[in-house]
N, C-alpha and C positions, 0 to 999 in steps of 0.2 A: 285252624280254620281252613276249610277246603276252598281252593281257588276255583272260580268259574272257568269253564273251558274257553280258551281264546279261539277266535275264528279269524283266519287270515284272509287277505284280499283274494278274491277269485280272479286270477289273471286272464282267464280265457279258456275256451274249450281246447283240451289237449289234442294235438294232432296225431298222437300215437297212444292208444289205450294201454293200460297195464296188461301184460301178458296174462291171459286167463289160465288159471291153474287147473289142470285136468286131473284125472285119477292116476293111479299107479304109484301111490306113495309107498316108499320102502322104509322100513324101520331100521334105525341104527341106534344102539345104545347098550352099554354094559358088555357082557361077554356071551350074550345069548347066541346059540348056534344058528338061529334064523337069519343072522346078519349076512347079506349077500356079499358085501364088500369090506367088512371090517370097519375101519375108521371112516366115519361119515364124511370126513373132509378130504379123503385121499384122492377121490376122482372128481368131485364137484368142481366145475370151472377149472379143469386142468390141475387141480390140487393146490391152488394158490390162496384158498381162504384160510386166514390165520385163526387158529383155534381160540386163542385168548380173546381176540376181539369178537369172534362169533359168540362165545359164551357170555361176553359182557352185554351183548344185545339180547340173546335168546335165553340166557340163564342156564342153570344146570338141568340135567335130566336127559332122557333119550331124545335123539333128533330123528326127524324123518326127512327124506329127500324126495322131491318130485321128479322121478326119472323121466316121466313122459314129456316134461317141458324142457328138458335139457338139450342144449346144442353146443357143439364145439367144432369149429372149422377155421381154416385159414391161419394167417400169421401177420407179421408186421412188415414183411418184405414187399417192396413196391411191385414186384413182378407177379406175385401170386394173388390169391383171393384174400380179402381183408379179414382180419381176425374177428370172429364173433363167438363168444362163449356166454351161455346163459345157464344159471342154476338157481335152485330154490331150496331152502332148508327151513324147517319149522320144528317147533316143539309141541308135540301132541301126546295123545294116549297110545302107548304101544299096541299095535294090532288093530287100531280103530281109525287110523288115518288122522288127518288134521280137521279139526272143527272150524266153523266159520270165524270164531273169535280167538283161535290159537295164535300165538306169536309166530311171525313168518318173516323171513329175509329172502329177497330176490336180488341176485347180483348179475349184472350184465357188463361184459368186457368187450370193447370194440376197438379195432384198428381204424384210424381215420387219416386222410379222407377216403371215402369209398370211390372206386372208379365209376365212371358214368355207366358202363355196361352193368355194373352191380345195381345201380339205381334203377335202371330200366327193367331188369328181370325181377326185382323184388316187388311183391304185392304191397301196395301203398298202405294197407291197413296195418302192416307190421311197424311202420315208421322206420326211418333211417337210423335214428338214435333215440334212446329214452330220455325222459325228463325235459323235453322241449316245452316251452310255456310253463316253466316251473312257477309255482305260486309264490310271489314275493320273495325271490331268492335272497338269502343272506350270505355274504361272501365268507369263505373259510379263511381263517387267519394262519399265522405261523408259517408263512412262506409257501402255502399251497394255492394252486389255481383251481378253484372249485367253489361250490355253494351248498347250502342246506336249505331245503324248502319243506313246507308242511301242508298237508291236506287233511281236512276234517272229514273222516269217514265213519260210518256206523259199523261196528260198535265202538271203534276207537279212532286213533289217528294214524296217518301214514307219513313217515318222515323219509325224505330222499336226500342223500348226499352224493354229489358227483365230483370227480377229480379228473383233471386233464393233465397229461404229461406230454411234453414235447420231446420226442426221441431224436437223438443226434444221428447225423449221417443220413444215408438213403433209406430211412425206415419210416413207416407210417407212425403217427402219433398214437397215444393210448388214452382211451376214455373209459373210466370205471364208474358205474352207477349202482348205488345200493339203495334199495327200497326196504324199509322196515315197517311192518304192520304191527301196531301195538293194540292191546286191549284197553289201555288208558290213554293218557295224553302225553305230550312231550314238554309239559310244563317243567319237569325236573331237568335241569341243565345236564345232569349226568347222563340222561337218556339220549339227548341230542349229541353230546360229545361222543358217546359210545358208537353211534351210527357213523359219525364222521371219522372216527378212528378206524372203524372197520373198512371204510372206503379208502383211506390213505394207506393202511397196512396192506390191503389187497392190491392197491396200485403198485406199491413197492415190490410185492411178490410177483405180480404179473409182469412187471418190467424185467425182472430177473429171468422169469420163465420164458418170455418170448423175445429177449434180447433187445431191450430198450434202454439205452444209456440216457438218463434224464437227471435233472436237478430235483431233489426232493426237499420238502419242507421239514419242519421239526414236528415233534409229537403234538397233536392238537391239544391245546390247553382249555379252550372253551368255545362254545358255539352259541351265538345269540338266537333268540326266538325271531322268526320272521315278523314283520310288522303286522299288527292286528288292525281290525276295522276301526277301532276307536282310538288309534294312535296317530291320527293325522295332525299335521302342524301347519301353521301359516305358510303359504307358498313362498312368500317373500323372505322367510327365515329358514328355508330348507338348506341343509348343508351336506346332504348325501347325494343320492342318485337324482334328486329333483333340483339340485342347486343350479341356479341361473335360469330355470324355466320361468317365463314371465307371468306375473299375476295381473289380473284384470278386475279390479274392484271386487264386487261380491260374486261375480260370475265364475271366475277362475281364481279361487282364494285359498284352497286347502291342498295339502300334499300328503301322500303316503309314500314313504321312501325307505330304502335300506342304506346302510353305510357304503361308501365306495371302497372297493378292495380289488382283489384279483379274480372276481367271479366272471366266467365266460357268458353269463346272462345277467342283465340288469333290468330293473323295472322302476318306473315312476308313475304314480297315478295322480291325476289332477281332478279336483272337484270344486263344487261351489261352497258358499259359506254355510249352507245347511248340511254339509257332510255327504252330499250325493256325488259319487264319482262320475266324471264326464269323459275323460280321456285316459288312455293307458299308453305310455311310451315305453318302448323296450329296446334293448341293445343285445345283439347276438354276435358272439365271437367264435372263431374256430369251427368246431363241428356243429354248433347250433346254428350258425349262419348257413352252413352247408345244408343242414336239414331243412331249414325254411325254404331255401331255393329249390330243393328237391320236391318239397310239398307243393310249392306253387307250380312247378313243372307238371306235376301229376294233375292238379286241378285246372290249370290254365295253359295247357300246352298249345292252345290256339293263339295265345297272345305273343306278339313280337314287338319289342323284346320281352322275354319272360320276366315277371315281377322279381325284383331283387337283384337283377343284373346291374352293374354299375352304369351310370353314376347315381341316378335318382329316378323317381317315378311315383305313380299312383297305385295303391293297393287294389286288388280285385274287388273287395267288398267295401271300398271307401277307406280313406286315410292316405298317408304318404310314407315313403321310405327314402332313405339316402344311404350312402356307403362310405367306407374309408379303408385305406390300405394300412395294415398294421405290421409291426415287427414281431419278433419272438415274444411269447410262444404261439402267437396266432398268425404267423406270416404265411401259412398255407392256405388261408381263406380270407376273402375280403369281408370286413365287418359290415353288419347290417343294422340299421336303426329305423324304427317304425313308430308311427302314431296312429291310433285307432280310436274311434268313438265307442263308448261303452254301450249306449242304448239308443243309437240313432235309428235302427231298424229300417235301413234302406232309404231314408229320406235324404233329400239333397241338402247339404250344408249351406248355411247362409254365407254371404260375402264376409261377414265378420268372423264366422267360424272358420272359414277357409284361411283367412289371414292369421288367426290365432294358431291354427294347426301348423302353418309354415313357421311362424315365429317360435312356437314351443319345440317343434322337432329340431329346428336349427340350433337352439340353445342346448337342448338335451344331447344331441349328437356331438356337438362341438366339445362339451364338457366331458362326455364319456370317452370320446376319441383321444382327447388330450391326456386324460388320466392313464390310458393304456399306451400312450406313446404313438398313436396312429396319426395319419395325415388328417388335415382338416377336411371334413365332409363337405361336398358341394351343397349349396343352399337348396332346400326342397323346392 
């Protein structure tokens, strides 16, 4: 029996769009003399893409590489430009390029944090890092700091796995993000696991390639599906990312949550007894907290202090934020916690709504910070 496609919670408008893939696809596959570079993986992203894991995602057959979208610069040393490597591989028809519904993998490798001068010269539309505002991120297990998220796109689904490594010594940290575009869905747990294994294996290889001494997890055993729209639970019974967030009779009665883990992004959605989501609470750690502050500096450079700077404040479009100081692996960036209304559309919150926002963010931030070993966030 075919399973209906799951639809995950829409977490919010992404602040950095997926890199638009342009022309210039190069065919790699077999021993054909037209191959410009031989091995399709030899140069993509500095040669760190593992063939076994790539094939587990894309399958057998000739691969094509989007040479026009590739970038590779910088390193992990604190004195130079930060590492940025981007590459895309797909499986299409040789000589015809990639079709709209052909399987595709995009990999981005970043050194973090970026220096402020890098933030200033970078066009905002690029986004500092990918996968910010991941949709209902599910934490990776087996000792990895990362998450898997899912987006429903026509004609298939897009799965994203992100892995963060803290590099020892005076080195920037490493963030690896893998986006896989499928013609079907990620209902099959083997498909989700394959994407996560590609991200973790790439992170291992990138750490060796660019000199990052880091702690690695074990081979990924399984990856859960992110929470679906129909998988809400009573708010008072929440035991994951919504644990401790207060319920208020029928008005704030339902929760959409993920399990707690080592994910550098967390999300909790709160709704009424009818299943309508009213608030989204988010936690950002490490590079994702850095990205949010960078985004607000671009949008709200006239505000003093800029949103997201410690210790707490009001968001530009409504809502609240607070902060916490964290240990490894996130000790390079102050954690950020936010609450935003889902559909207020610029209207002023009532006194009761303001009180609930403060209480909900306080509980959410305290629980998340405690789980990650961070300091107690100041009350919003």
